N, C-alpha and C positions, 0 to 999 in steps of 0.2 A: 504494500500500500504506500503510495506516495502522498505525503502530507505537506502542505504549505500553509503559511500564515501571512496575512496581508491586512493593511488598513484601507478602507474604502472611502472614496470621495465622489462627489458628483462630477459628471463629465464636463469638459469644456465644449464650446461650440464646435471646435474642430473634430472632436471625438465623434460627434454626430454628423460628420460631413457626408457629402454625396457618395464618395467612394465606398465607405464602409456600409452605408445603407444599401447601396446597389449590391454589394457582395452578400449581404444578409438575404436580400430578396432571391438571389440566385440559389443560395443554399437551401432556402425553404422550398423553392420549386423543385430542386433535385431530390430532396429527401421526402417530401410529403405529398406533392401533387399526384404521383402515381397511385397512391392509395385509393383515389376516387374510383379507378377502374376496378378495383378489387371488391368494392362494396357498393355497387351502383344499383342494387335492386330497389324497387319502390317500397314505400312503407306499406305494411299490411293494414287492411281495413279493420275497423272495430272500435277499439277504445278511443281513437282520435275524435270520434263523433260525440263522445261524452265529455270532452275537455273544454267546453266553451268557457267555464268559469275560470280556467287557467289562462285564457287568452287576454292577458292584461299588460299594461305598459311597463310596470316595474321601474327600476332605476338603470341609468346608463352612466358608468363611472369611467371617464377617459383615463388612459395610461399615457401621460404626456411624454412625447418623444419616442414612443415605442415604434420599432420597425416591423414588429410582428407580435403575435400572442399565441399561447397554447395552454400553459398550466396555471392552475389556481389552487391555493391551499388556505384553509382557515387557521388563523393564529389565535392568540389570546384575546378573549373578549370579542369585539367586533372587528378586529384586525384581519386583513387578508394579505396574501402575497400572490403576485402574478408574475409570470416570466415572459421575457422577450425571447422567442424561440430562436431566432437567427443569431442574436448577439449574446445571449446568455444572461442578460441583465435581469435584475429582480426589482419589481415595484412593490411598495408597501402602501396599503390603503385602509380605509375605514368604511365598512358597509353602512353604518348609521349616518355618518357625515356625507357619504357619497364623494369622497376625495381619494386621490392616490398620488404618489410621487415616486421618483426613482430612489431606490434604496441601495442597491448594489450595482456598481459599475463593473461588470465582469471583465476579466482579462481577455485579450484576443484569443479566438479559437474555441471558446466555450459555447455551449448551447443550453437551453432550458426548456425541457418538455414537461413531464409531470412533476409536481411538487407536493411535499407533505411537510408540515411543521410539527416538531416535537416540542410542545409548550412546556413540558416538565424540565427539559434540558436546554431550552432556548436554542434549538437547532433547526435548520431548514435543510431538507434533503431534496436534491434536484437530479432528475434523470437527464443524462447528457446526450441523448439522441445518437447521431452517427459517430460521435467521438468515442463511443464505447466506455465512457467514464460516468461516474456519479460525483456530484459535488455536494459538500456539506458546508453550510454557512452559519455563523453566529448571528442569531436574530437580534441580539442587543447592539452589536457594533457593525454588523455587515461583513466582518472579516471572514476570510476563507479558513475553515477548520481543516478540511481535507479535500484533496483531489484524488479520486480513487479510480484506477483502471479496473473495470469489471471483467472485460474480455478483450482479447486481441483478435477474435474471430469476426464473422459477419455480424454487424450490430446496428440496431437502432434502439437504444435504451429509452423506453417510451414512458413508463409510469412507475410510481412508487407508492407503497403503502407501509404503514407502521404498525407493529404489534408491540407487546410488552418486552419482547426480546430484541427487536431491531427492525431494520428496513428491508423490504423485498422489492426488487426491481424487475420489470419485464423487458424482454428483448423481442421486438417485432420481426426479427430475422432468424430467430433460432428457438428451438423447443427447450428453453431453459430460463430459470429465474436466477437472480443473484441475491444472496442474503448477506447483509452487513450487520453484524451484532452491535448492539448498543447497550453498554453496561451502566452501572451506577454513575451518576454525575455526568452522563453523556459520553463516557469513554467508548471509543470505537474499536472494534475488533477487526480481524482479517476477513475479507469477503470470501464467501463460498458460493460455488455454483450448484444449483439444484436442477438436475436433469429431469425433465417431465416425461411421463408415460401416459398412455390413454389418449382420449380425443383432443385434449388441449395441446398435445405434442405434434399435431398435424401442422406441417409447414408448407403452405402454397408457395410456388416460386414467385420471385420478384416479377412485377412490381407490387404484388399483394402484400398487405400488412396482416400479420397474424396476431400474436399476443399483443394486447394494447393496454386497456385499463386494468387496474388491480385494486382490490379492497379485501377486507378480512371480516370474519364473523366469529362467534363463539370465543371472544376474547383472544383472537389470534390463532385459535386452534385449527381453523379452516380458512384458506384463502379462496377468493373468487376472482377469476380472470375473465376479461372480455377477449373474444377472438373475432377480429374484424372480418377476415375472409370467410369464416364460417357463420357469421351473423348470430353468434351464440355466446353464452356464458357458461363457465365450468367451475366446479370446485377443484381445489388442489390441496393435497395433504402436504403441509410444509415440512414434514419429516421425510417422506418417501418420494415426493414428486408425482404420486399417482393422481390422476384426474378423472372426473366423472361429469356427465352432462347434467346441467340444470335445464330440464325440458321447459321451454317457453315458446311463444310465437316467435317467428324469425325476427331478429333485431338488426336490420340493415343499417350500415354505417355506424355500428356501435363503436364507441370510443372510450372516454373516461367513465368509470363507474364508482359508486359510493354506496356503502351499506350503512343503514341505521336500523338497529333491531332486526326485524324480519322483512325489512324493505330495502330494495336495491333501486337506486336511481341510475339509469343507463342513458348516457348522452349519445344521441345519434346525429352526428355532426352535419352532414350535407343535407339532411332532410329537416334540420332545424327543430328538433324535438327532444324531449326527455321522457323515456318510458319509466313509469313508477311500477315496480314489480313486487308483488307480495310473494315471499318465499314460503314453501312448505317447510314444516318443522324438520324434516329429514334432509332438506336441501336438494331433493331429487327433482323438484319442479318449481316453477314460478309462474304466476298469472299476472299479465299486464293489466293492472287495475285502472290505470289512467295514462293519458299521454299529455304532457305539459308542453305548451307552446307559448311563444311571445313574439310580437312584431319586432322586438329588439334583437331576436336571435339572428346571427349572421355567421353561420357555421360554428356553433359552440363546440368545444372539444372536451373540457374537463369541468368538474363541478365541486363546489364546497357547500356545506350546510351551516347556516346560522339560525338556530331555532327553527322557525317555520319558513325560512327564506333560503332559496337556492341562489348561489352566485356562480356564474359561468363566464369563462373567457371566450370571447368571440375571435376565432382564428382567421376568418374571412379567406380561407384557402381559395385560390383561383381568382380573387378579386383584382381588377385592374385599377391601380392607383387608389386604394381604399383611403377614406377620409379618417385616418387614425385607427387606433385599436382601443378596446374598452372591455371592462367587466360589466355584465348586466345581471339584474336580479329578477326573480319571479317567485311567486308563492309555491312552496313545496307541497301543499296539501291539495 
């Protein structure tokens, strides 16, 4: 594990110059736009007709200066963190106030896909996309705690979830997860690879995206992963890597997922909706109880929960000259 420490400051105007912004756009296109072809099926009929009460305006919170967006994580209280996908920068905002500002000016070469905040240890875990790395930041100071190489193989480190034992990361290019132990007072251990078996281990060839979002239930004893190419979600045993189907209606464009009790919120990016799924007690099946939409959705990718409010990052994949990037909110019920 390679660990570095640094102090973070806000960028100068030159740091946000045309050259780097253009490079970020090219990187995003190369890494993420192919995924659309892998999950282009239309939404299934049914629950969407019942979701009129969820078609609401909500809030739109700009991420000032962002060149892209993808990940979002709930922090302490009403604090959220959102990532600039292509540049790796991290924004910090407040859901109640509806504000956000640049928090971490990441070094060149980093990326920020899925995020999770460990509020007990004041740490932010960031999936590093095509870099094959994970990054850990101090949420008090913004300093880098660790820069960790998870794999040297084919990689798109897509999302991360936290359990009481540590952080699990998905790889959209390979049938494996990566576990980073987190001990007392936030001490980081050596990363380990968890090879998957069963249906979650299916890997469609590029440009398909495979494993994507990840969450956990049963106090971390069971992981749930989203598989974009298969339009499905699966359970994963964190000890053995064995996976099993959670039988649901097809979930086209499934991206980030979040579990709360026996409910899973599954973001379906290019069809601009979130399916609210009621899980069976044995996790063998799930029923889509509702489909949440909003006129503010513009290819949302990941989701965080604040009480009865969902906050999502608008990625705007494929948009030509988008008018900035933002976090949007909607009622979770």
